[in-house]
N, C-alpha and C positions, 0 to 999 in steps of 0.2 A: 817634565820638560827639560832636564839638566841634562839628558843625551841626544841634544838637537843640535845641529852646528849655531852659530852666534847669532847670526844674519836672520835662519830660522825663528829662533828661541826670543830673539828681537820683534819679528814679526808678532809671534805666536802674543809675547806678552803686549803687545799693542793692540793686540786685538782684544784679549781678555779687558783689559782697562777697558774699551771702550765699550765693551760688551755691559760694564757695569755703570757705564757712564759718568765716568771719568777721564781724564787725561796725565800724563805725565809733565809732572813739573820740572824732576830733575834726576838722573841718573847718578850714586854716588860709588867710589871705591877710595877708602882711604882717608873720606875726606876730601875728595877732586869731584868736581862735575866731569861728567865725561861726555862727549855728543856720540853720535854713531859710531863715528870714525875709532874711536878711544876706546871704547868698547868693545870693538873688536880685537882688542889687544890686551886684554887682560884675562889674566891664566885663568883656567877652568877653575882651581881651587879657589878663586881670591873669589869673597864673596860681593856682589853689587847690591847696594840699595836703592830702591826704588821708590818714589815718593810722588803721589798722585795726588789729583785737587777734581772736586766737580770743578764743570767751566764756571760756575756761579764764583767760587772759592778762587779759581784763577784770576776771574776778573777782578775780583777783591784784590789779589795779592798782587797784579797789575797796576788797580789804582793806586796801591801804597808805593807804589816803583815813581807812578805820577806825581804824586804829594813830594817823594826826596828829590826829582826833576824840577820842579815847580821853587823848591825852597831854594835849589842852587840857582834859578834865573833869578828870583829875590836878593838874596844873598849877593850878587855879581853886582845889578843896579845898585843897590846899595854900598857897593864898594867904591863904583863908579860915582856914586853921588857926594860921596865923602871927601872928594876932592882934595887929600891929604896927596896927589900926585898928580903930575897932567896927563890928561886921558888921551891913553892908546888905544885906537879902535881895536886891537887883539883883544881888547879887554873885555869886551862883549862877545866875542867868538863862543862862548861856553855855553850862554846865556840862547844864542840863537839856536847852538846843536840841540838844548834841552828842548826848547819848543819845537825844533823839527820833528823829534823826538817822540815828544807828546802829541802832535799830530799823528804821525806815522802811527801810533798806538791806537788813538781813537779813529782813525780811517780802518784797523784790522777790526778793532769791535764793532763798525757798520755790518761787516760779513759775517764775521763770527756771533752775531747777535742779533739778528734781523728780526726775532720778538719783541725788541726792546723800543717801545711808543714813543719815549723821550725825547726832547730834544740834547743832540749829540756834540759834545765839547767841539768847539771848532778855534784849534790853536793858532791859525791864522789870524785874525785881529789882533792878536796878543804880538805877533810877528811884527805884522806890520807898524803898533804903536812901538816896539823896540828899536824900527828905525828910523822913528822921528826921535826917539831920544837919541840913538845914536848921533844924530845931525846936529841935534842942538849940540851934543858934548864939544864933536867937532870943529863947531864952527865958536865952540868955546862962552858958547850962551849958558852958562851954568844957571842964574836963576831962574831962568825958564827952564832947562831941565827939571828943578827942580821943583817949580809950578807944576809940570807937566804930571809929575812925580804922583802928587799929592791930589790932583785936578783929573787926568786923563787916565793915569792909570790905575790909581786905587779906587777911583769913582765911578767909573766909565766903563773899563776895558775888561778889568779884572772879576769885578763882581758876576757878570754875568756866566762866565766863562766857570767859574767857582761853584756856583749855583748846581747849572747843567753837571757839573761832576757830583757832586752832593746828591743830584737826584739818582744817577748813574748807582752810584754807591748802595743809594737806599733798595735800590732795584737789586742789585745783585744779594742785596743783605736778603732781601724779602724773598726771593727764587730760593738762595739757600737753606732757608727756615724750613719751604716749602718741603725742596727735597731732604731734610732732614726729617721731618715728619712734627716740626715744631710750631706750624703756622695756628696760632689758635683765632678762633672765629670769635669776633668780638662780639657780636650778639649775644652770643651765649651767655658769656660774660657781662652781660648786660641786665640777665633775666634776673 
């Protein structure tokens, strides 16, 4: 395949990976991630490392990124609640951006994994709750914002969302085990 032009080589690589039931996660050259345009500029004598994953493994990797994004949201809310500085509406911008990204991820998952029959996590209720929080802080109602955090955010909005993410993660893990041939029959173990 090395004798093919770069575009044809990339197409052939994608076809081979797809035929194996995998997806390309990253292409690296000297530790730098490459996109389709930059890979065309890599000299022929330089190696490009291609990292693949099963669709289920990719889903798990993305869920890890979702977890990191949610941690940023939680940290931003906590910083706004600490009250050590006057509230700035721009302070919550990152939290809104992270929730928007998380919502986009789950919309993409709906299309990419139509066989999943569980409840899909919906970031919109969290975004709406964050707007309520922002309004309280903007109005200087810090006691109400703290109460919102303890009651509405922690006990009402967040738990169903996190439960749906947990169910989705378990589904991805189960699919990955099946693909790897490690799915154990529980009935056989009971005998």
